[in-house]
C-alpha positions, 0 to 999 in steps of 0.5 A: 839889916838883912831881911828874909821875906818868905813868899812873893805874893801881894803882901810880900810885893807891897812890903817890898815897894814900901821898903824901897820907896822909903830908902830902906838901908838894907838887904831884901832877900825874896824867897818865891818858890813858884817858879815865876815872877810875882803876880796878881791872884784875883784875875785868876778867877775873875778873867773868863777862862776862854780868855787866856791871861798873859803872865806879864799883864798880871805882874805885881811889881814894876820892873824897875822896882823889882830890879832894885839893888837891895833886892835879891830874888831866890827862886826857891821854896824855904824848907826850914827856919831857925828863928834863934839865929836868923837862918833859912834853908832851901832844899840846896842851900842856907842863909843867915838874916837878921829878920824873917818875915812870913808872907807864905799866904794860904793854899786851896783846901782839897777835899777828897771825893771818893771814886774821883781821881785827885788830878781830876779835881781843880782848884783855883789859887795859882797861875799852874791851877789857872793853866790847868783849868784853861786846858780843862775848859776845852772840852768840858760841858758839864762843870760842878763847883763844889762850894758856894762863896765868892770864887764859886760864883766869879768861876761860874761867870768866868766859865758861862757860855758855849753851851756849858751846864754849870752847878754850884753845890752849896753844903749850907742852907744857901749860897754866899754865906759871907753876904747878907742873905739879901745881897746873896739873892740878888747875885744868885738870881743873876747867875747863870749856874744852877744852884743846889743848896744843903747839897753834900757830895758823897761819890763820883762815878767816872764810867758816867761822869756823875757826882752823887750828891744829897740833891740826886746825881749831877752830870760833871765832866770838870769838877772844881772845888772852892771850899776854903783855904788853909794858912801856910803855917808849916815853917812856924809851927815847930817853934810855937809861933803859929797854930792851924789858923794862922800866925798871931802877931801884934798890931806892928805884925810882930810875932812873940819872937824878936827875929820873926814877923808875919803879914798877909793872909797867913797872920791873925791879929786884932782889927781895931775897927771890929773889935776883935782878933782875925785872920782876914783873906783879902787884898786890903788885909794883905796891903795894910799888913805889909805897910803897917810892917814897912813902917816899923822896919823904916823906923815910924812904927804905926799900929794897924787900924785899917778897915777891912774891905772886899771885892767880888766880880761876878760877870757884870756885877761888882760886889764891894764890901766895907767892913766886916760883919758877923754871919748873925748881924741883921741887914737892912736894904738901903737901895735896891733895883734891877742894877744897884743893890746896897745893904747896910749890916749891923748889930745893936744900932751900929753898922758893921759893913756895907754891901754894895752891888754895882754901887761903888760911890756908896762903897767908897763913901762907906770906907770914908765913913768907917775911917772916921769912926763907928757909923750909927744905923739910924742916921744911915737910914734917915739919910737913905744912902751912904753917900748922903751921910757922908756929905751931911757929916761934912756939912 
């Protein structure tokens, strides 16, 4: 079998590794349009900006595996595909394959701000984004981060120091809406950034280096947008195999077209653990969807069953989340002190996620419990900790 893998990020590299280790009998053509070897994205926002990253230290694939003779690396972006024939075209060439795998991920949203030169607006998604921001930080003293999710606080932690003022501008009523209000309060209280809520940006005055916002003027000689991402679905839109919110796939990562599959953050599928279809952006989603597809291609199809998990390094504080909650789910604090903070999110007496800050054992215990099935709330509250509940379940 001859495969075309479009993209060379986490999902693509996990798929490649699983196929090679599973003795895949075929050829894997990998289209990488970034102009650099595949690299890990989390260090881009989690590593201090004053500390230059070495590209070789972020490799996604060991050299021995990347050089497997079954893999052909094509350093070009794909311009179009034809599912009916299996044709994949770049700007200068075209190939025909048996199966096309979309692993194109997402790209950062770049909001338009009146008066702001687009070249002055930074995002953090690619290696080039990181290099641009490293350069800007050599002279920036007043940083405004538009958006208040995980990446905003990761960047704020990596930018702090050198008498630098950092503002995080949250459009909503609070920062970190992905987690409970209790976890958000713990993290925002320990951030060196100044957080402005209910804050919308109207314009930028370059002469005075000022952002005009609904909460007043904010001095900013560097502006970073962390307002979300959009899936890279353009190759499939013309064929009716995608919509603006991603690529629908079945539990084996197959699209409705027999020649096309999709993995990673670009795909949307049923998650048995949460009982609904979702497109999830996380390392776990990239790895688990890739593993699911690899098993199918290796002849041992196994429907997707993985439990979502997430993490965010914000300076010295590490947030880890097992499971996935709706924003309306209730929250109960299980543990709280100056260092550790653990929250159970729940709905109708069932735990939907565990938010663990500086509490890795609670996070790992939560993942194991979710793998065993639904976690009822009352036994968890009686146990007082996720680890205690896990241990009692084994006795």
